MDAnalysis code that builds the backbone (N, CA, C; Angstrom):
import MDAnalysis as mda
import numpy as np

u = mda.Universe.empty(549, n_residues=183, atom_resindex=np.repeat(np.arange(183), 3), trajectory=True)
u.add_TopologyAttr("name", ["N", "CA", "C"] * 183)
u.add_TopologyAttr("resid", np.arange(1, 184))
u.add_TopologyAttr("resname", ["UNK", "UNK", "UNK", "UNK", "UNK", "UNK", "UNK", "UNK", "UNK", "UNK", "UNK", "UNK", "UNK", "UNK", "UNK", "UNK", "UNK", "UNK", "UNK", "UNK", "UNK", "UNK", "UNK", "UNK", "UNK", "UNK", "UNK", "UNK", "UNK", "UNK", "UNK", "UNK", "UNK", "UNK", "UNK", "UNK", "UNK", "UNK", "UNK", "UNK", "UNK", "UNK", "UNK", "UNK", "UNK", "UNK", "UNK", "UNK", "UNK", "UNK", "UNK", "UNK", "UNK", "UNK", "UNK", "UNK", "UNK", "UNK", "UNK", "UNK", "UNK", "UNK", "UNK", "UNK", "UNK", "UNK", "UNK", "UNK", "UNK", "UNK", "UNK", "UNK", "UNK", "UNK", "UNK", "UNK", "UNK", "UNK", "UNK", "UNK", "UNK", "UNK", "UNK", "UNK", "UNK", "UNK", "UNK", "UNK", "UNK", "UNK", "UNK", "UNK", "UNK", "UNK", "UNK", "UNK", "UNK", "UNK", "UNK", "UNK", "UNK", "UNK", "UNK", "UNK", "UNK", "UNK", "UNK", "UNK", "UNK", "UNK", "UNK", "UNK", "UNK", "UNK", "UNK", "UNK", "UNK", "UNK", "UNK", "UNK", "UNK", "UNK", "UNK", "UNK", "UNK", "UNK", "UNK", "UNK", "UNK", "UNK", "UNK", "UNK", "UNK", "UNK", "UNK", "UNK", "UNK", "UNK", "UNK", "UNK", "UNK", "UNK", "UNK", "UNK", "UNK", "UNK", "UNK", "UNK", "UNK", "UNK", "UNK", "UNK", "UNK", "UNK", "UNK", "UNK", "UNK", "UNK", "UNK", "UNK", "UNK", "UNK", "UNK", "UNK", "UNK", "UNK", "UNK", "UNK", "UNK", "UNK", "UNK", "UNK", "UNK", "UNK", "UNK", "UNK", "UNK", "UNK", "UNK", "UNK", "UNK", "UNK", "UNK"])
u.atoms.positions = np.array([
    [4.818, 18.243, 17.739],
    [4.906, 17.465, 16.180],
    [6.355, 17.192, 15.763],
    [7.143, 16.423, 15.684],
    [8.244, 15.730, 15.059],
    [8.204, 16.502, 13.840],
    [9.239, 16.878, 13.204],
    [9.921, 17.262, 11.961],
    [9.854, 15.851, 11.243],
    [9.872, 15.321, 9.644],
    [9.480, 14.540, 8.833],
    [10.877, 14.011, 8.335],
    [11.786, 12.941, 8.752],
    [13.078, 13.300, 8.476],
    [13.210, 11.545, 7.960],
    [14.398, 11.145, 7.211],
    [14.577, 9.550, 6.576],
    [14.555, 8.795, 7.896],
    [14.664, 9.244, 8.806],
    [14.849, 8.407, 10.263],
    [13.272, 8.072, 10.749],
    [12.441, 8.491, 10.610],
    [11.447, 8.640, 11.373],
    [10.066, 8.167, 9.957],
    [10.320, 8.134, 8.770],
    [9.614, 7.955, 7.903],
    [9.793, 6.795, 7.115],
    [8.830, 6.138, 6.760],
    [8.656, 4.841, 6.144],
    [7.672, 4.785, 4.560],
    [8.400, 4.675, 3.426],
    [7.439, 4.502, 2.481],
    [6.873, 2.755, 2.444],
    [5.312, 2.776, 2.257],
    [4.675, 1.284, 2.514],
    [3.991, 1.374, 1.304],
    [4.803, 0.450, 0.657],
    [3.858, -0.413, -0.700],
    [2.976, -1.511, -0.480],
    [1.760, -1.170, -0.866],
    [0.422, -2.184, -0.226],
    [0.390, -3.015, -1.704],
    [0.215, -4.501, -1.961],
    [-0.306, -5.443, -2.888],
    [-0.018, -4.809, -4.040],
    [1.570, -4.680, -4.255],
    [1.694, -4.002, -5.762],
    [2.197, -5.289, -6.545],
    [1.300, -6.279, -6.885],
    [1.222, -7.705, -7.514],
    [0.632, -7.967, -8.553],
    [0.940, -8.923, -9.437],
    [0.252, -8.785, -10.787],
    [-1.087, -9.316, -10.743],
    [-1.443, -10.054, -9.782],
    [-3.180, -10.267, -9.809],
    [-3.950, -8.826, -9.966],
    [-3.498, -7.608, -9.173],
    [-4.306, -6.908, -8.841],
    [-4.231, -6.046, -10.406],
    [-2.427, -5.677, -10.358],
    [-1.843, -5.355, -11.855],
    [-3.119, -5.991, -13.379],
    [-3.723, -7.182, -13.013],
    [-3.837, -7.608, -14.309],
    [-5.681, -7.093, -14.548],
    [-6.000, -5.856, -13.815],
    [-7.437, -5.845, -13.667],
    [-7.943, -5.221, -14.951],
    [-9.128, -5.497, -15.298],
    [-9.236, -4.962, -16.327],
    [-9.336, -3.618, -16.666],
    [-8.312, -3.105, -17.666],
    [-8.275, -1.724, -17.932],
    [-6.940, -1.125, -17.173],
    [-6.430, -1.971, -16.013],
    [-5.465, -0.557, -15.177],
    [-4.435, 0.217, -15.880],
    [-3.921, -0.853, -17.038],
    [-2.877, 0.177, -17.660],
    [-3.663, 1.196, -18.508],
    [-4.492, 1.416, -18.783],
    [-5.466, 2.414, -19.318],
    [-6.101, 3.232, -18.694],
    [-6.560, 3.113, -17.446],
    [-6.763, 3.995, -16.598],
    [-5.753, 4.596, -15.381],
    [-4.260, 3.932, -15.292],
    [-3.438, 4.128, -14.361],
    [-2.302, 4.021, -15.296],
    [-1.556, 4.835, -16.329],
    [-1.031, 4.389, -17.363],
    [0.357, 4.684, -16.839],
    [0.398, 5.595, -15.800],
    [1.805, 6.098, -15.168],
    [2.093, 5.179, -13.371],
    [0.885, 4.363, -13.142],
    [1.602, 3.612, -12.058],
    [2.521, 3.092, -12.172],
    [3.138, 2.399, -12.404],
    [4.586, 1.798, -12.517],
    [5.224, 2.411, -12.470],
    [5.661, 3.371, -13.514],
    [6.712, 4.424, -13.644],
    [6.693, 5.439, -12.726],
    [5.662, 5.884, -12.130],
    [5.628, 6.347, -10.682],
    [6.420, 5.356, -9.374],
    [5.797, 4.176, -9.075],
    [6.397, 3.540, -8.701],
    [7.624, 3.202, -8.671],
    [8.360, 3.132, -9.799],
    [9.540, 2.377, -9.828],
    [10.689, 3.679, -9.798],
    [9.596, 4.979, -9.774],
    [11.072, 6.541, -9.508],
    [10.912, 6.644, -7.948],
    [9.317, 6.213, -7.487],
    [9.658, 6.462, -5.901],
    [10.507, 5.697, -5.264],
    [10.588, 4.126, -5.590],
    [11.625, 3.370, -5.128],
    [12.925, 3.661, -5.514],
    [13.245, 3.917, -6.668],
    [14.792, 4.764, -7.251],
    [15.093, 5.774, -6.045],
    [14.024, 6.980, -5.787],
    [14.287, 7.836, -5.173],
    [14.437, 7.088, -3.416],
    [13.659, 6.539, -2.977],
    [13.586, 5.627, -1.403],
    [14.892, 5.277, -1.405],
    [15.277, 4.553, -2.214],
    [16.524, 3.862, -2.037],
    [17.715, 4.611, -1.998],
    [17.847, 5.542, -3.207],
    [18.835, 6.278, -3.184],
    [19.134, 7.418, -2.106],
    [17.769, 7.869, -1.227],
    [18.104, 8.780, -0.075],
    [18.304, 7.906, 1.165],
    [17.869, 6.519, 1.064],
    [18.010, 5.930, 2.363],
    [16.735, 5.745, 3.139],
    [15.669, 6.107, 2.519],
    [14.470, 5.895, 3.110],
    [13.680, 4.768, 2.978],
    [13.361, 4.154, 4.470],
    [13.078, 2.594, 4.359],
    [11.868, 2.389, 3.420],
    [11.363, 1.239, 2.848],
    [10.722, 1.379, 1.681],
    [10.598, -0.452, 2.717],
    [9.008, -0.690, 3.023],
    [8.328, -1.878, 3.674],
    [7.406, -2.320, 2.185],
    [7.489, -3.351, 2.321],
    [6.196, -3.780, 1.457],
    [5.117, -4.903, 1.877],
    [4.002, -4.572, 2.467],
    [2.992, -5.204, 2.158],
    [2.395, -6.036, 1.255],
    [2.230, -7.435, 1.365],
    [1.465, -7.994, 0.247],
    [0.334, -8.912, 0.827],
    [-0.381, -8.744, -0.263],
    [-1.798, -9.860, -0.258],
    [-1.144, -11.357, -0.269],
    [-1.765, -12.328, 0.820],
    [-2.177, -13.924, 0.573],
    [-3.296, -14.195, 1.488],
    [-3.785, -14.095, 0.033],
    [-5.761, -14.777, 0.210],
    [-5.407, -16.407, 0.079],
    [-6.139, -17.076, 1.093],
    [-6.336, -18.412, 0.845],
    [-7.362, -18.824, 1.774],
    [-8.482, -19.672, 1.660],
    [-9.305, -20.129, 2.492],
    [-8.583, -20.691, 4.048],
    [-7.539, -21.234, 3.969],
    [-6.736, -21.591, 5.205],
    [-5.999, -20.454, 6.311],
    [-6.267, -19.109, 5.406],
    [-5.456, -18.363, 6.483],
    [-6.504, -16.656, 6.066],
    [-7.524, -16.771, 5.214],
    [-8.235, -15.328, 5.276],
    [-9.483, -15.934, 5.651],
    [-10.092, -15.405, 6.976],
    [-11.326, -16.278, 7.052],
    [-12.195, -15.472, 6.431],
    [-12.379, -14.661, 5.788],
    [-13.310, -13.991, 5.053],
    [-13.459, -14.426, 3.149],
    [-12.570, -14.909, 3.235],
    [-13.238, -15.544, 1.948],
    [-14.270, -16.179, 1.551],
    [-14.467, -17.044, 2.739],
    [-16.168, -17.739, 2.353],
    [-17.279, -16.454, 2.196],
    [-16.998, -15.676, 2.909],
    [-17.662, -14.778, 2.967],
    [-17.942, -14.013, 1.614],
    [-16.627, -13.551, 0.599],
    [-16.389, -13.168, -0.212],
    [-16.944, -13.874, -1.156],
    [-17.046, -15.521, -1.137],
    [-17.446, -16.136, -2.144],
    [-18.634, -16.414, -2.360],
    [-19.439, -16.040, -1.576],
    [-21.058, -16.142, -0.696],
    [-21.662, -14.632, -1.516],
    [-20.972, -13.649, -1.703],
    [-21.306, -12.477, -2.196],
    [-20.633, -12.705, -3.933],
    [-19.746, -13.270, -4.386],
    [-19.144, -12.828, -5.454],
    [-19.373, -14.405, -6.568],
    [-19.432, -15.158, -5.323],
    [-19.538, -16.578, -6.095],
    [-18.535, -17.398, -7.248],
    [-17.042, -16.589, -6.248],
    [-16.049, -17.186, -6.680],
    [-14.668, -16.298, -5.825],
    [-13.946, -17.164, -6.038],
    [-12.209, -16.605, -5.438],
    [-11.086, -17.023, -5.619],
    [-10.559, -15.878, -5.532],
    [-9.245, -16.519, -6.210],
    [-7.908, -16.412, -4.982],
    [-7.209, -17.581, -5.332],
    [-5.873, -17.572, -3.972],
    [-4.906, -16.696, -4.650],
    [-4.542, -15.821, -3.659],
    [-3.458, -14.610, -4.206],
    [-2.212, -15.074, -3.276],
    [-1.093, -15.475, -3.974],
    [0.012, -15.495, -3.647],
    [1.174, -14.567, -3.325],
    [1.739, -14.472, -1.959],
    [2.560, -12.999, -1.653],
    [3.528, -12.942, -2.424],
    [3.414, -12.486, -3.878],
    [4.528, -12.062, -4.800],
    [4.603, -11.164, -5.042],
    [5.913, -9.919, -5.055],
    [5.411, -8.388, -5.505],
    [5.424, -8.677, -7.033],
    [5.000, -7.562, -7.751],
    [5.167, -7.335, -9.485],
    [7.015, -6.977, -9.463],
    [7.355, -8.059, -10.679],
    [8.823, -7.493, -10.654],
    [9.561, -6.112, -10.826],
    [8.278, -5.071, -10.990],
    [8.991, -3.408, -10.848],
    [8.902, -3.042, -9.766],
    [8.681, -3.957, -8.799],
    [8.404, -3.532, -7.370],
    [8.599, -4.435, -6.335],
    [9.724, -5.113, -6.830],
    [10.202, -6.321, -5.834],
    [11.408, -5.609, -4.959],
    [11.105, -6.356, -3.687],
    [11.800, -5.785, -2.476],
    [13.390, -5.887, -2.948],
    [14.305, -5.237, -2.738],
    [15.852, -5.381, -2.764],
    [16.301, -5.153, -1.461],
    [17.285, -6.036, -1.145],
    [18.511, -5.698, -0.284],
    [17.625, -5.983, 0.924],
    [17.709, -5.180, 2.111],
    [16.983, -5.673, 3.400],
    [15.451, -5.191, 3.565],
    [14.795, -4.462, 2.734],
    [14.036, -4.262, 2.456],
    [12.555, -5.055, 3.344],
    [12.181, -4.962, 4.173],
    [11.301, -6.298, 4.793],
    [9.910, -6.227, 3.944],
    [9.302, -7.717, 4.081],
    [8.341, -7.746, 3.234],
    [7.336, -8.345, 4.450],
    [5.851, -7.961, 4.803],
    [5.013, -8.337, 5.624],
    [3.865, -8.691, 4.666],
    [3.294, -10.171, 4.861],
    [2.444, -10.718, 3.955],
    [0.761, -10.316, 5.234],
    [0.104, -10.129, 4.274],
    [-1.544, -9.467, 5.042],
    [-2.453, -10.811, 4.957],
    [-3.537, -11.013, 5.346],
    [-4.509, -11.979, 5.153],
    [-6.054, -11.174, 4.784],
    [-5.977, -10.062, 5.707],
    [-6.904, -9.295, 5.145],
    [-6.914, -7.878, 4.477],
    [-7.625, -7.124, 4.268],
    [-7.369, -5.498, 3.348],
    [-6.424, -5.129, 4.480],
    [-6.272, -5.169, 5.365],
    [-5.367, -4.038, 6.488],
    [-4.279, -4.662, 6.727],
    [-2.981, -4.401, 5.777],
    [-1.918, -4.636, 6.459],
    [-1.467, -4.575, 7.977],
    [-2.245, -3.773, 8.471],
    [-1.769, -3.699, 10.100],
    [-2.190, -4.705, 10.730],
    [-2.803, -5.517, 10.211],
    [-3.646, -6.633, 11.032],
    [-2.595, -7.748, 11.720],
    [-1.222, -7.453, 10.574],
    [-0.112, -8.106, 10.838],
    [0.592, -7.557, 11.996],
    [0.705, -8.035, 12.859],
    [1.242, -7.568, 14.354],
    [2.571, -7.513, 14.097],
    [3.187, -8.244, 13.391],
    [4.809, -7.807, 12.903],
    [5.517, -6.330, 12.430],
    [4.266, -6.166, 11.217],
    [4.009, -5.097, 10.824],
    [4.247, -3.867, 12.102],
    [3.315, -3.931, 13.065],
    [3.017, -2.858, 13.383],
    [4.255, -3.028, 14.655],
    [5.054, -3.977, 14.978],
    [5.866, -3.791, 16.242],
    [7.305, -3.455, 15.224],
    [7.579, -3.974, 14.087],
    [8.591, -3.568, 13.073],
    [8.816, -1.983, 13.216],
    [7.342, -1.543, 12.611],
    [7.641, -0.014, 12.677],
    [7.596, 0.873, 13.973],
    [7.423, -0.061, 15.172],
    [7.447, 0.762, 16.134],
    [8.777, 0.849, 16.462],
    [9.855, -0.193, 16.223],
    [11.221, -0.976, 16.825],
    [11.527, 0.141, 15.827],
    [11.670, 0.463, 14.870],
    [12.448, 1.546, 13.933],
    [11.994, 2.887, 14.357],
    [11.091, 3.374, 15.282],
    [10.487, 4.353, 15.514],
    [9.849, 5.459, 13.977],
    [9.340, 4.673, 13.453],
    [8.835, 5.244, 12.457],
    [7.340, 6.260, 12.907],
    [7.402, 7.380, 12.379],
    [6.396, 7.731, 12.870],
    [5.504, 8.495, 11.803],
    [5.884, 8.489, 10.399],
    [5.438, 9.254, 9.276],
    [5.383, 7.928, 8.346],
    [4.265, 7.488, 7.533],
    [4.289, 6.896, 6.716],
    [3.493, 7.097, 5.222],
    [4.196, 7.611, 4.322],
    [3.678, 7.547, 2.827],
    [3.180, 6.119, 2.262],
    [1.948, 5.940, 1.880],
    [1.405, 4.558, 1.277],
    [1.218, 4.523, 0.269],
    [1.432, 3.618, -0.818],
    [0.817, 3.588, -2.166],
    [0.634, 2.169, -2.286],
    [0.360, 2.009, -3.524],
    [-0.300, 0.439, -3.810],
    [-1.513, 0.528, -4.332],
    [-2.036, -0.976, -4.214],
    [-3.302, -1.466, -4.837],
    [-3.803, -2.112, -3.662],
    [-5.285, -1.826, -3.464],
    [-6.444, -0.830, -4.612],
    [-6.589, -0.168, -3.636],
    [-6.452, 1.443, -3.988],
    [-7.094, 2.085, -3.425],
    [-8.180, 2.620, -2.542],
    [-8.936, 1.735, -3.063],
    [-10.519, 1.268, -2.181],
    [-10.867, 0.683, -1.395],
    [-9.913, -0.646, -1.203],
    [-9.830, -1.635, -0.234],
    [-8.538, -2.079, 0.627],
    [-7.781, -2.365, -0.270],
    [-6.727, -2.525, 0.528],
    [-5.688, -0.944, 0.907],
    [-5.552, -0.403, 0.289],
    [-4.778, 0.760, 0.588],
    [-5.348, 1.646, 1.715],
    [-6.767, 1.800, 1.357],
    [-7.556, 2.423, 2.243],
    [-7.538, 1.726, 3.780],
    [-7.569, 0.147, 3.797],
    [-7.882, -0.591, 5.024],
    [-6.764, -0.200, 5.729],
    [-5.439, -0.200, 5.281],
    [-3.965, -0.061, 5.507],
    [-3.527, 1.170, 5.875],
    [-4.103, 2.044, 5.569],
    [-3.996, 3.613, 5.689],
    [-4.655, 3.695, 7.007],
    [-6.288, 3.498, 7.058],
    [-6.959, 3.571, 8.155],
    [-6.282, 2.698, 9.410],
    [-5.564, 1.523, 9.101],
    [-4.603, 0.507, 9.911],
    [-3.562, 1.398, 10.904],
    [-3.110, 2.148, 9.766],
    [-1.947, 3.150, 10.413],
    [-2.350, 4.191, 11.592],
    [-3.066, 4.732, 10.756],
    [-4.096, 5.998, 11.565],
    [-4.266, 5.087, 12.811],
    [-5.157, 4.370, 12.959],
    [-5.369, 4.005, 14.242],
    [-4.456, 3.297, 14.972],
    [-2.817, 2.725, 14.229],
    [-1.734, 2.827, 15.459],
    [-1.168, 4.012, 15.811],
    [-1.909, 5.184, 15.136],
    [-0.787, 6.576, 15.971],
    [0.189, 7.438, 14.614],
    [-0.059, 6.624, 13.493],
    [1.023, 7.233, 12.568],
    [0.310, 8.724, 11.821],
    [1.579, 9.350, 11.204],
    [1.160, 10.430, 10.520],
    [1.112, 9.941, 8.642],
    [0.063, 9.874, 8.678],
    [-0.497, 8.985, 6.868],
    [0.045, 9.873, 5.878],
    [0.214, 9.679, 4.795],
    [0.035, 10.381, 3.753],
    [0.286, 9.215, 2.635],
    [-0.940, 9.496, 1.951],
    [-1.685, 8.578, 0.798],
    [-0.772, 8.949, -0.305],
    [0.030, 8.324, -1.290],
    [0.689, 8.909, -2.322],
    [-0.142, 8.587, -3.988],
    [-0.955, 9.700, -3.902],
    [-2.306, 9.083, -5.058],
    [-1.972, 8.920, -6.462],
    [-0.612, 9.410, -6.528],
    [-0.028, 8.911, -8.163],
    [0.775, 7.543, -8.059],
    [0.465, 6.906, -7.194],
    [1.509, 5.270, -6.687],
    [0.222, 4.708, -6.703],
    [-1.074, 4.684, -6.465],
    [-1.989, 4.312, -6.194],
    [-3.185, 3.951, -7.503],
    [-3.906, 2.966, -7.406],
    [-4.862, 2.675, -8.352],
    [-5.758, 1.642, -7.632],
    [-6.817, 1.873, -8.494],
    [-8.412, 0.935, -8.520],
    [-9.144, 0.304, -9.934],
    [-10.068, -0.509, -9.314],
    [-10.678, -0.902, -10.532],
    [-11.146, 0.354, -11.434],
    [-11.536, 1.468, -10.803],
    [-11.416, 2.422, -11.767],
    [-10.951, 3.779, -11.499],
    [-10.927, 4.414, -12.392],
    [-10.269, 6.106, -11.956],
    [-11.473, 6.527, -10.596],
    [-12.731, 6.440, -11.436],
    [-13.623, 7.099, -10.210],
    [-13.832, 6.959, -8.842],
    [-13.387, 5.325, -8.842],
    [-13.323, 4.607, -7.206],
    [-12.090, 5.505, -6.608],
    [-11.024, 5.191, -7.620],
    [-9.873, 5.935, -6.856],
    [-9.946, 7.271, -6.223],
    [-10.564, 8.063, -7.309],
    [-10.743, 9.704, -7.061],
    [-11.782, 9.818, -5.784],
    [-12.683, 9.126, -5.884],
    [-13.790, 8.936, -5.007],
    [-13.293, 8.884, -3.697],
    [-12.617, 7.751, -3.342],
    [-11.754, 7.315, -1.830],
    [-10.797, 8.740, -1.711],
    [-9.879, 9.321, -2.590],
    [-9.015, 10.612, -2.455],
    [-10.124, 11.956, -2.147],
    [-11.178, 11.521, -2.436],
    [-12.179, 12.937, -2.061],
    [-12.877, 12.889, -0.613],
    [-13.081, 11.448, -0.491],
    [-13.740, 11.669, 0.813],
    [-12.530, 11.465, 2.445],
    [-11.442, 11.139, 1.880],
    [-10.715, 10.539, 2.860],
    [-9.467, 11.380, 2.909],
    [-9.260, 11.843, 1.815],
    [-8.300, 12.831, 1.818],
    [-8.629, 13.992, 3.078],
    [-7.295, 14.052, 3.281],
    [-7.243, 15.360, 4.572],
    [-8.065, 15.398, 5.690],
    [-8.922, 13.920, 5.824],
    [-9.660, 13.836, 7.333],
    [-8.849, 12.197, 7.778],
    [-8.060, 11.268, 7.321],
    [-7.738, 10.302, 8.268],
    [-6.039, 10.580, 7.895],
    [-5.892, 11.001, 6.331],
    [-4.918, 11.125, 5.999],
    [-4.509, 11.740, 4.894],
    [-3.298, 12.627, 4.721],
    [-3.015, 13.821, 3.925],
    [-2.716, 13.307, 2.264],
    [-2.870, 13.548, 1.134],
    [-2.728, 13.367, 0.031],
    [-1.707, 14.119, -0.315],
    [-0.453, 13.170, -0.953],
    [0.804, 13.791, -1.822],
    [0.722, 13.220, -3.242],
    [1.695, 13.621, -3.499],
    [1.978, 13.261, -5.175],
    [3.487, 13.093, -4.737],
    [4.216, 11.853, -5.745],
    [5.264, 10.936, -5.659],
    [6.072, 12.448, -5.983],
    [6.064, 13.424, -7.200],
    [6.774, 14.079, -7.496],
    [7.313, 14.883, -6.305],
    [6.481, 15.256, -5.484],
    [6.301, 16.265, -4.363],
    [7.268, 15.807, -3.240],
    [7.245, 14.680, -3.152],
    [8.372, 13.531, -2.131],
    [9.706, 13.858, -3.020],
    [9.917, 13.560, -4.013],
    [11.436, 13.520, -4.577],
    [11.761, 14.980, -4.857],
    [11.827, 15.554, -3.830],
    [12.498, 16.712, -4.085],
    [13.959, 17.330, -3.242],
])
């Protein structure tokens, strides 16, 4: 097994977008999320660790599942692939759009990480039980060693977030805290 280094590691931020930050009670349930993500980004950029942004772009033209969502929920929102200001890409950080809950459904992301010889992925973002989880699964099934950055994730409720950590942590991905990464 290879040793983790900044050359074979990437931080993947999933759907850190205002649409998801605006969920009811998000700031109450995850009050440190924004600061944790900003601290992680500052650290990664200072240390030369690759940061990759995966952003949701959902609309009926490109997201085949949206009609199913509408049938279940009675509504759907068009989501534009725009990062929240505090987590916007800088410099040459790569951005990959996704049209499903799984960022690895975008084959350009898969090819890019392989070309860069990344082996380890630290994943954070929104929503833990949906897009973060499915992207982590996608990475795992592509053969990456995946760690979920628990304090850089958020969900519709703390209970939902914690249940995903409890169910899948140390099963298909390890669980890390951003403070343990920034040492």
